[in-house]
DRENROLO-497753 format. One record per residue (C-alpha): residue number from 0; x, y, z. Coordinates in steps of 0.02 Angstrom, whole numbers, plus 50000, padded with zeros to 5 digits. Layout:
BEGIN
{atom NUM; {X; Y; Z}}
...
This chain:
BEGIN
{atom 0; {49997; 49999; 50002}}
{atom 1; {50066; 50174; 49964}}
{atom 2; {50082; 50295; 50105}}
{atom 3; {49932; 50405; 50140}}
{atom 4; {49948; 50558; 50032}}
{atom 5; {50022; 50715; 50107}}
{atom 6; {49870; 50815; 50061}}
{atom 7; {49714; 50900; 50125}}
{atom 8; {49544; 50853; 50067}}
{atom 9; {49442; 51004; 50020}}
{atom 10; {49261; 50989; 50081}}
{atom 11; {49213; 51139; 49983}}
{atom 12; {49346; 51189; 49845}}
{atom 13; {49274; 51365; 49841}}
{atom 14; {49311; 51392; 50029}}
{atom 15; {49498; 51379; 50067}}
{atom 16; {49465; 51355; 50252}}
{atom 17; {49370; 51197; 50216}}
{atom 18; {49528; 51093; 50207}}
{atom 19; {49540; 50944; 50326}}
{atom 20; {49665; 50798; 50347}}
{atom 21; {49645; 50636; 50247}}
{atom 22; {49530; 50511; 50334}}
{atom 23; {49530; 50319; 50305}}
{atom 24; {49361; 50339; 50217}}
{atom 25; {49440; 50450; 50091}}
{atom 26; {49552; 50311; 50024}}
{atom 27; {49508; 50183; 49896}}
{atom 28; {49560; 49999; 49907}}
{atom 29; {49720; 50040; 49820}}
{atom 30; {49765; 50163; 49955}}
{atom 31; {49751; 50320; 49853}}
{atom 32; {49630; 50464; 49872}}
{atom 33; {49460; 50421; 49796}}
{atom 34; {49449; 50515; 49623}}
{atom 35; {49294; 50614; 49667}}
{atom 36; {49378; 50707; 49810}}
{atom 37; {49457; 50883; 49787}}
{atom 38; {49625; 50892; 49872}}
{atom 39; {49783; 50991; 49875}}
{atom 40; {49957; 50960; 49942}}
{atom 41; {50002; 51015; 50115}}
{atom 42; {50126; 51165; 50122}}
{atom 43; {50239; 51216; 50267}}
{atom 44; {50124; 51370; 50290}}
{atom 45; {49976; 51254; 50325}}
{atom 46; {50061; 51176; 50477}}
{atom 47; {50038; 51243; 50656}}
{atom 48; {50154; 51239; 50803}}
{atom 49; {50011; 51232; 50926}}
{atom 50; {49977; 51058; 50982}}
{atom 51; {49790; 51081; 50993}}
{atom 52; {49774; 51150; 50814}}
{atom 53; {49699; 51029; 50684}}
{atom 54; {49852; 51047; 50576}}
{atom 55; {49982; 51028; 50714}}
{atom 56; {50149; 50985; 50630}}
{atom 57; {50185; 50844; 50763}}
{atom 58; {50030; 50751; 50706}}
{atom 59; {50099; 50736; 50530}}
{atom 60; {50273; 50692; 50598}}
{atom 61; {50198; 50543; 50691}}
{atom 62; {50082; 50491; 50551}}
{atom 63; {50226; 50485; 50418}}
{atom 64; {50360; 50425; 50536}}
{atom 65; {50470; 50580; 50513}}
{atom 66; {50636; 50568; 50602}}
{atom 67; {50766; 50699; 50634}}
{atom 68; {50640; 50840; 50635}}
{atom 69; {50682; 50966; 50763}}
{atom 70; {50544; 51055; 50855}}
{atom 71; {50516; 51241; 50818}}
{atom 72; {50592; 51357; 50949}}
{atom 73; {50482; 51422; 51095}}
{atom 74; {50399; 51585; 51053}}
{atom 75; {50475; 51659; 51212}}
{atom 76; {50604; 51608; 51335}}
{atom 77; {50667; 51678; 51502}}
{atom 78; {50851; 51707; 51536}}
{atom 79; {50912; 51740; 51710}}
{atom 80; {51071; 51754; 51816}}
{atom 81; {51104; 51778; 51998}}
{atom 82; {51247; 51885; 52057}}
{atom 83; {51324; 51907; 52224}}
{atom 84; {51479; 52004; 52288}}
{atom 85; {51577; 52060; 52436}}
{atom 86; {51654; 52226; 52489}}
{atom 87; {51831; 52268; 52428}}
{atom 88; {51973; 52340; 52535}}
{atom 89; {51889; 52511; 52512}}
{atom 90; {51725; 52456; 52580}}
{atom 91; {51641; 52458; 52403}}
{atom 92; {51538; 52324; 52327}}
{atom 93; {51538; 52306; 52139}}
{atom 94; {51470; 52157; 52046}}
{atom 95; {51452; 52154; 51854}}
{atom 96; {51408; 52024; 51726}}
{atom 97; {51323; 52009; 51555}}
{atom 98; {51169; 51913; 51514}}
{atom 99; {51175; 51805; 51358}}
{atom 100; {51020; 51804; 51252}}
{atom 101; {51004; 51646; 51150}}
{atom 102; {51027; 51661; 50961}}
{atom 103; {50866; 51697; 50869}}
{atom 104; {50786; 51792; 51019}}
{atom 105; {50786; 51972; 51066}}
{atom 106; {50750; 52049; 51233}}
{atom 107; {50573; 52129; 51242}}
{atom 108; {50560; 52155; 51431}}
{atom 109; {50674; 52141; 51581}}
{atom 110; {50652; 52127; 51767}}
{atom 111; {50796; 52176; 51884}}
{atom 112; {50799; 52144; 52072}}
{atom 113; {50935; 52207; 52183}}
{atom 114; {50967; 52237; 52367}}
{atom 115; {51092; 52312; 52481}}
{atom 116; {51107; 52311; 52663}}
{atom 117; {51219; 52420; 52773}}
{atom 118; {51264; 52333; 52942}}
{atom 119; {51395; 52456; 53002}}
{atom 120; {51289; 52544; 53136}}
{atom 121; {51273; 52723; 53082}}
{atom 122; {51293; 52702; 52890}}
{atom 123; {51109; 52700; 52867}}
{atom 124; {51103; 52885; 52835}}
{atom 125; {51013; 52883; 52668}}
{atom 126; {51171; 52904; 52561}}
{atom 127; {51170; 52723; 52510}}
{atom 128; {51169; 52692; 52321}}
{atom 129; {51153; 52551; 52201}}
{atom 130; {51168; 52573; 52011}}
{atom 131; {51087; 52449; 51890}}
{atom 132; {51139; 52456; 51704}}
{atom 133; {51022; 52381; 51579}}
{atom 134; {51085; 52401; 51400}}
{atom 135; {51125; 52590; 51382}}
{atom 136; {51008; 52636; 51523}}
{atom 137; {51065; 52667; 51703}}
{atom 138; {50952; 52655; 51858}}
{atom 139; {51006; 52731; 52025}}
{atom 140; {50930; 52657; 52181}}
{atom 141; {50943; 52769; 52335}}
{atom 142; {50932; 52708; 52516}}
{atom 143; {50815; 52793; 52634}}
{atom 144; {50901; 52762; 52795}}
{atom 145; {50758; 52656; 52860}}
{atom 146; {50814; 52483; 52806}}
{atom 147; {50665; 52481; 52684}}
{atom 148; {50680; 52315; 52589}}
{atom 149; {50642; 52397; 52418}}
{atom 150; {50743; 52556; 52387}}
{atom 151; {50673; 52691; 52270}}
{atom 152; {50753; 52663; 52094}}
{atom 153; {50733; 52785; 51948}}
{atom 154; {50810; 52804; 51776}}
{atom 155; {50953; 52917; 51753}}
{atom 156; {50943; 53020; 51595}}
């Protein structure tokens, strides 16, 4: 028997959206589509990456025994990195690193969290600072001298 045709059956040839997958009842005893059925080949644009869609590419991979086919990349991905540091001999803390964005993706949003704590008694005077750099933007977080867990951060122009 030939493999089932890689085609859509057109329920109504005048309506492009009436295409459906080939069913067993669409095949003749020779394994080919019955001659009275309107059909067209399946194109890559017809296939969906959504597993619940009727034309999900994975359905066809299983049906035809396709091997070596890579799944499409996820539409979004999350990249994160944790940093920690210690004070230097001048009592300053500086930690820097870059975040690598995977090939084929670009940053569309970012969330940055940071904290600093002063434990040297009277150093909680509101002069504490933390700078966060995101791309070409710089944010300055200023302490308020009250050990608030979230300092006020604002962009620096």
